[in-house]
C-alpha positions in Angstrom: 54.4 70.9 91.3 57.3 69.4 89.5 56.8 71.5 86.2 56.6 74.7 88.3 60.0 73.9 90.0 61.6 73.2 86.6 60.3 76.5 85.2 61.6 78.4 88.3 65.1 76.9 88.1 65.2 77.6 84.4 64.2 81.3 85.0 66.9 81.7 87.7 69.5 80.1 85.5 68.7 82.5 82.7 69.0 85.4 85.1 72.4 84.1 86.3 73.6 83.7 82.7 72.6 87.3 81.9 74.5 88.6 84.9 77.6 86.7 83.9 77.5 87.3 80.2 79.3 90.6 79.4 77.5 92.9 77.1 79.1 95.5 74.8 81.6 97.5 76.9 80.9 95.4 80.0 82.7 92.4 81.6 82.3 90.2 84.7 85.1 90.5 87.2 85.8 89.5 90.7 89.2 89.1 92.4 90.1 88.3 96.0 93.3 87.3 97.8 93.0 85.6 101.2 95.9 84.0 103.1 98.1 84.1 100.0 95.4 82.3 98.0 93.9 83.8 94.9 90.3 83.5 93.7 89.1 85.2 90.4 86.3 85.2 88.0 87.2 87.3 84.9 85.6 87.3 81.4 87.4 89.4 78.8 88.9 91.8 81.4 91.9 94.0 80.4 95.0 92.8 82.1 95.8 96.2 83.6 92.4 96.1 85.3 93.4 92.9 86.9 96.7 94.3 88.0 95.0 97.4 89.3 93.1 95.1 91.7 96.4 93.4 92.8 97.7 96.8 93.9 94.8 97.0 96.4 96.6 94.1 98.3 100.0 96.0 98.5 101.6 94.5 95.4 103.7 96.9 93.4 103.3 96.6 89.6 105.8 97.7 86.9 104.6 97.1 83.4 105.1 98.1 79.8 102.0 100.4 79.2 101.4 98.8 75.8 100.8 95.4 77.3 97.0 95.0 78.0 95.5 91.9 76.5 92.0 90.6 77.5 92.0 88.0 80.3 89.5 85.3 80.9 89.9 83.0 83.9 87.9 81.3 86.7 89.4 79.5 89.7 89.2 79.6 93.5 91.7 79.4 96.3 94.8 78.8 94.1 98.3 79.5 95.5 98.9 83.2 94.8 102.1 82.7 92.7 100.5 79.9 90.6 97.3 82.0 90.1 99.1 85.1 88.9 101.4 83.1 86.6 98.3 81.7 84.9 96.9 85.2 84.4 100.2 86.6 83.0 100.8 83.7 80.6 102.3 84.2 78.0 103.7 87.6 79.1 107.3 87.9 80.3 107.2 88.5 84.0 109.3 88.4 87.2 108.2 88.2 90.8 109.9 89.8 93.8 109.4 88.5 97.3 110.3 90.1 100.7 110.4 88.9 104.2 108.1 91.0 106.4 109.9 93.1 109.1 109.2 93.3 112.8 108.8 89.7 113.8 108.7 89.4 117.6 110.9 87.0 119.4 109.3 83.6 119.8 106.8 84.2 117.1 106.5 81.7 114.2 108.8 82.2 111.3 107.1 84.4 108.8 106.9 83.4 105.1 108.0 85.7 102.3 105.4 88.1 100.8 104.9 88.9 97.2 106.0 92.5 96.9 106.4 93.4 93.3 105.7 92.1 89.7 107.4 93.2 86.5 105.6 92.6 83.2 107.6 93.3 80.0 108.4 92.4 76.4 111.7 90.6 75.6 114.5 93.2 75.4 112.3 96.1 76.3 112.4 96.2 80.1 113.3 99.9 79.9 109.7 100.6 78.8 108.2 99.5 82.2 106.6 102.1 84.4 105.4 102.0 88.0 101.8 101.1 87.5 99.5 103.9 88.7 96.0 102.4 89.4 94.5 105.8 88.5 96.1 105.6 85.0 97.3 109.1 85.5 100.9 108.5 84.4 100.3 106.0 81.6 100.1 108.5 78.7 102.9 110.9 79.6 105.3 108.0 80.4 104.8 106.5 76.9 106.3 109.6 75.4 109.5 108.9 77.4 110.1 105.6 75.6 113.7 105.3 74.3 114.0 105.8 70.6 115.3 102.7 68.7 118.0 103.1 66.0 117.1 102.6 62.4 118.3 99.6 60.4 119.9 100.3 57.1 118.6 98.0 54.3 119.0 97.5 50.6 115.9 97.7 48.5 116.0 96.0 45.1 112.9 95.6 42.9 110.7 96.1 45.9 112.6 93.5 47.8 113.8 94.7 51.2 117.1 93.0 51.9 117.9 93.1 55.7 121.3 92.5 57.4 120.8 89.7 59.9 123.0 88.1 62.6 122.3 84.4 63.3 123.6 82.3 66.1 123.7 78.5 66.4 125.5 76.4 69.0 128.4 78.8 69.4 128.7 79.7 65.7 127.7 83.2 64.4 127.0 84.3 60.8 126.2 87.7 59.4 124.1 87.4 56.3 121.2 89.1 54.3 117.6 87.9 54.2 114.5 89.2 52.4 112.1 90.9 54.8 109.0 88.7 54.0 105.7 89.0 55.9 104.3 86.3 53.7 106.7 83.6 55.1 105.6 81.9 58.3 109.1 81.3 59.5 112.7 82.0 58.7 114.1 80.3 55.6 117.8 79.8 55.1 119.7 78.7 52.0 121.8 75.6 52.7 125.0 77.7 52.2 124.2 79.5 55.5 123.5 76.2 57.2 126.9 75.0 56.2 128.5 78.1 57.6 126.7 77.5 60.9 127.5 73.8 60.8 123.9 72.9 61.4 123.6 69.1 61.7 120.5 68.6 63.9 117.6 68.9 61.6 114.3 67.2 60.7 112.9 66.7 57.2 109.8 68.7 56.3 107.8 69.7 53.3 106.7 73.2 52.4 104.7 74.9 49.7 106.3 77.7 47.7 105.0 80.3 45.2 102.6 78.7 42.7 102.0 75.8 45.0 105.3 74.2 44.3 106.3 71.6 46.9 109.6 72.3 48.5 111.7 69.9 50.6 113.4 71.4 53.6 115.3 70.6 56.8 114.0 72.2 59.9 116.1 73.3 62.9 116.0 75.7 65.9 118.3 78.7 65.9 119.9 80.0 69.1 119.1 83.6 68.2 118.4 85.9 65.3 119.1 89.6 65.5 118.1 92.5 63.2 119.1 96.0 64.4 118.0 96.5 68.0 115.8 93.4 68.0 116.9 89.9 69.1 114.8 86.8 69.4 115.8 83.4 70.6 114.9 79.8 69.8 113.3 80.4 66.5 112.5 77.8 63.9 114.3 77.9 60.5 113.7 75.9 57.4 116.8 75.1 55.4 116.4 74.8 51.6 118.6 74.2 48.6 118.5 77.3 46.6 117.3 76.7 43.0 117.1 79.4 40.3 119.3 82.0 38.8 122.4 82.8 40.9 121.7 85.7 43.3 124.3 86.7 45.8 122.2 89.5 47.2 120.4 87.4 49.8 120.5 84.0 51.5 116.9 83.3 52.6 113.8 84.9 54.1 113.2 86.7 57.4 109.7 85.4 58.2 106.9 86.2 60.6 108.2 84.2 63.5 110.8 87.0 63.8 108.7 90.0 62.5 105.5 89.3 64.5 105.0 91.8 67.3 107.5 94.3 66.1 106.5 97.9 65.3 108.2 99.3 62.2 108.0 101.5 59.1 110.0 100.8 56.0 111.3 104.1 54.5 111.8 103.2 50.8 113.3 106.6 49.9 116.1 106.4 52.6 116.2 102.6 52.5 115.9 102.1 56.3 113.6 100.3 58.7 112.4 102.7 61.4 111.6 100.8 64.6 109.0 102.0 67.1 109.2 101.1 70.8 
């Protein structure tokens, strides 16, 4: 009888696996809130489908309609705020709580209730809309996004030279960097570091064009701003400029700033056109 039991368990396990494993265009999803405790099983579920389920529990959602990554999570009976924070990581979000009205005299003190969640990208809170579970207002609201101003650049020999404002410990410098999608992070010439009085650095080694080893000093900038976009706490590698004198630029604007931005470079008019 023992072999038969093993075969039966194996068959049931296979059925369970087939039910849980999402096929093309399908995903496994269950969400429940009980007494401010969250339970969820989600495999590759669009974030907005998760938020749609939260609205069933009276939670208002405001979200940038372009934010909709795939979510995978499984846990039971987790505190509501902690559970939702885990689902929204790493998105920027804010919770709003209210105290329920109408408590009768002598009744126990009522706790605050989660009333609203905002989900947005840094500097783009204006793109949030009231989430409509039916999805009816998602497309038309996108067309109402505020247009972003172009950034005037200088293009020389296919190099896009971008005006940049850099902040570090109370010091601010305006300089010019090459718009470089091939650079992993921002690179600054040591002349800019001197202007910003950057002292707190760590020694690092990088690889330049042709595999040349480059010695650098690494730091964290308070902020970097290009046109309408501002990002904070970015890594920067400081190098000693070597080569023919070139006063046109003072480093590279790398992917740790560019990543996530929507843009078009207009070479004829020499501008970067930003999209919301």
